[in-house]
C-alpha positions in Angstrom: 121.9 57.9 92.2 124.2 60.2 90.2 124.4 63.8 91.4 125.4 65.6 88.2 125.2 69.2 89.5 127.9 68.3 92.1 130.4 67.4 89.4 133.5 69.6 88.9 133.5 72.1 86.0 136.8 72.7 84.3 135.9 75.9 82.4 136.7 78.0 85.6 133.9 80.5 85.1 132.1 81.8 88.2 128.3 82.5 87.8 127.1 85.6 89.6 123.5 84.5 89.9 121.8 81.2 89.2 118.4 80.0 90.6 114.7 80.1 89.9 112.4 83.0 89.2 108.8 84.0 89.0 107.5 81.5 91.5 103.9 82.4 92.4 103.0 81.7 96.1 100.3 82.7 98.5 101.5 84.8 101.4 100.4 86.8 104.4 102.7 89.8 104.9 102.8 91.5 108.3 103.8 95.1 108.4 105.3 96.4 111.7 102.5 98.9 112.3 99.6 97.1 110.6 96.7 95.5 112.5 95.1 93.6 109.6 96.9 90.9 107.7 95.3 90.5 104.3 96.3 87.6 102.0 98.2 88.2 98.8 100.0 86.3 96.0 103.7 87.0 95.7 106.2 86.5 92.9 109.5 85.0 94.2 112.9 84.8 92.6 115.8 83.1 94.2 119.5 83.3 93.1 122.9 82.2 94.5 126.5 82.7 93.4 127.9 79.5 91.9 131.7 78.9 92.3 133.8 78.4 89.1 134.6 74.8 90.0 131.0 73.7 90.5 128.9 72.5 87.6 125.4 73.4 88.9 123.3 74.6 91.9 120.6 72.6 93.7 117.4 73.9 92.0 115.0 71.8 94.0 116.2 73.4 97.3 114.8 76.8 96.4 111.1 75.8 96.4 111.7 73.5 99.3 113.0 76.4 101.4 110.1 78.6 100.4 107.6 75.9 101.5 109.4 75.7 104.9 109.2 79.5 105.5 105.7 80.2 104.0 103.0 81.5 104.2 103.5 84.2 106.9 106.2 86.7 106.1 107.7 90.0 107.3 110.7 92.0 106.2 112.8 90.2 108.9 111.6 86.8 107.7 112.6 87.5 104.1 116.1 88.4 105.4 116.3 85.2 107.4 115.2 83.1 104.4 117.9 84.7 102.3 120.5 84.0 105.0 119.3 80.4 105.2 120.0 80.0 101.5 123.8 80.4 102.2 123.8 77.1 104.1 121.1 75.3 102.2 122.6 76.1 98.8 126.2 75.9 99.9 127.1 79.3 98.6 128.8 82.6 99.7 126.1 84.9 98.2 122.3 84.6 98.1 119.7 86.9 96.6 115.9 87.1 97.0 113.4 89.3 95.2 109.7 89.4 96.0 106.9 91.3 94.3 103.3 91.4 95.7 100.2 93.5 96.2 99.9 94.9 99.7 96.3 95.4 100.8 95.4 97.7 103.7 92.4 99.6 105.2 91.9 103.3 104.4 89.3 105.6 105.9 87.5 108.2 103.9 88.3 111.8 105.0 84.8 113.0 105.9 82.4 110.1 106.1 85.0 107.9 107.8 83.8 104.9 105.7 86.5 102.2 105.6 87.6 100.3 102.5 90.5 98.2 101.3 93.0 99.6 98.8 96.4 98.4 97.6 100.0 99.3 96.6 102.7 97.4 94.8 105.6 96.2 96.9 109.1 95.0 95.8 111.6 93.6 98.3 115.1 92.7 97.5 117.6 91.0 99.9 121.2 90.1 99.6 123.0 87.8 102.0 126.8 87.2 102.1 128.9 85.2 104.4 130.2 87.1 107.5 128.4 90.3 106.4 125.2 92.1 107.3 122.3 91.3 105.0 121.2 94.1 102.7 117.6 94.9 102.1 115.8 97.2 99.7 112.1 98.0 100.1 110.3 99.6 97.2 106.7 100.8 97.3 104.6 102.2 94.4 101.9 104.4 96.0 99.0 106.0 94.0 98.3 109.6 94.9 96.6 112.7 93.4 98.3 115.7 91.9 96.9 119.0 90.6 98.9 121.3 88.3 99.9 124.7 89.9 100.4 126.3 86.4 96.9 125.2 85.3 95.4 126.6 88.4 97.3 129.9 88.0 96.4 130.6 84.4 92.8 129.4 84.4 89.7 131.4 85.4 88.3 128.3 87.0 89.4 124.7 87.4 92.8 123.0 86.9 93.9 119.8 85.4 94.6 117.0 87.9 95.5 113.3 87.6 96.5 110.2 89.4 100.2 109.8 90.1 102.5 106.9 91.2 105.0 107.9 93.8 107.7 105.2 94.2 109.7 105.1 97.4 112.8 102.9 97.7 114.7 102.6 101.0 117.8 100.5 101.7 117.8 98.7 105.1 114.5 100.4 106.0 113.5 101.5 109.5 110.1 102.8 108.4 107.0 100.6 108.1 105.0 100.3 104.8 102.2 102.4 106.4 104.6 105.1 107.4 105.9 105.3 103.8 102.3 105.6 102.6 101.7 108.5 105.0 104.8 110.2 103.5 103.4 109.8 100.0 100.0 111.1 100.9 101.4 114.1 102.7 103.6 114.9 99.7 100.6 114.9 97.3 97.9 117.4 96.4 95.6 114.8 98.0 95.6 111.2 99.0 93.3 108.9 97.1 90.7 106.6 98.7 88.9 103.3 98.0 85.5 104.7 99.0 84.2 108.3 98.6 80.8 109.6 99.4 79.8 113.1 98.0 81.2 114.9 101.1 84.4 113.0 100.7 84.7 113.8 97.0 84.1 117.5 97.7 86.9 117.4 100.3 89.4 115.6 98.0 88.6 118.0 95.1 89.0 121.1 97.2 92.0 119.9 99.1 93.8 119.1 95.8 92.9 122.5 94.4 94.2 124.3 97.5 97.4 122.2 97.5 98.7 122.1 93.9 101.8 120.1 93.1 104.1 119.8 90.1 105.8 116.4 89.7 108.9 118.1 90.9 107.1 119.2 94.1 105.9 115.6 94.8 109.5 114.2 94.9 111.0 117.1 96.8 108.3 117.0 99.5 108.7 113.2 99.9 112.5 113.4 99.9 112.5 116.0 102.7 110.0 113.9 104.8 112.1 110.8 104.3 115.3 112.6 105.2 113.6 113.8 108.4 112.2 110.3 109.3 115.2 108.2 108.4 118.3 110.5 108.2 120.7 107.6 108.1 119.1 105.5 105.3 119.8 105.6 101.6 116.6 106.2 99.6 115.2 107.1 96.2 112.0 108.8 95.3 110.3 109.0 91.9 107.0 110.2 90.6 105.1 109.4 87.4 102.1 111.6 86.7 99.6 110.2 84.3 98.8 113.6 82.6 95.1 114.2 81.9 95.8 116.8 79.2 98.7 115.0 77.4 99.3 111.6 75.8 102.5 111.3 77.8 103.5 111.2 81.4 105.6 113.6 83.6 108.4 112.1 85.7 110.9 113.2 88.4 113.5 111.4 90.5 115.6 112.2 93.6 118.3 110.2 95.4 119.3 110.8 99.0 122.9 110.8 97.8 122.2 114.2 96.1 120.7 115.8 99.2 122.8 118.3 101.1 
């Protein structure tokens, strides 16, 4: 049977990335420090570099490779799958991007009731012949922030809101749960899936006694990350969903800018 994609192409134009994207697939993701392994649904995108002389890539090999590696994944396994693409797709560069919801148990601060909550995870890997595979782990973690200015100028109360702290680390040495701890410790307060009245009182008072601007959130997180992984490149951003405005507050820090 004719294999058209293996024909030569005389236009001499290399393609940086070609492949398939937005493949939905059930997975179990195992974090290095996590006991429970909750199921999720991931969104996979696979790409390879295509040489100038080659007409097309082998599209069917991407989902075949995914089936062979699924359903249990870890950061290391995503890297191995990307490296496997180099041979399977006969290429010098391979790329993988995965998005999924990561579920984990979290305990209320006073009642100690446990519930399951979630964060958004994005993992990007790049494999190249005769080079170390590059990996970027990005986590969007919900936290609570309370405005220092609002507290300072008001006779009572202060506006507070939910915020999304996003941590991105290249070639990470920290687990997902360690990154979540960093986000929680940078916030006015962590947020929880279950709160009884005593827990709600604790969270409210903790946030009031620990006010944070959006600038404070990223600075605190950046310093904690620098201490925990001094040799890793990272980025931290925070988006605060302002409760007294119809716009959001935003701040960003890159480890390249830290002294």
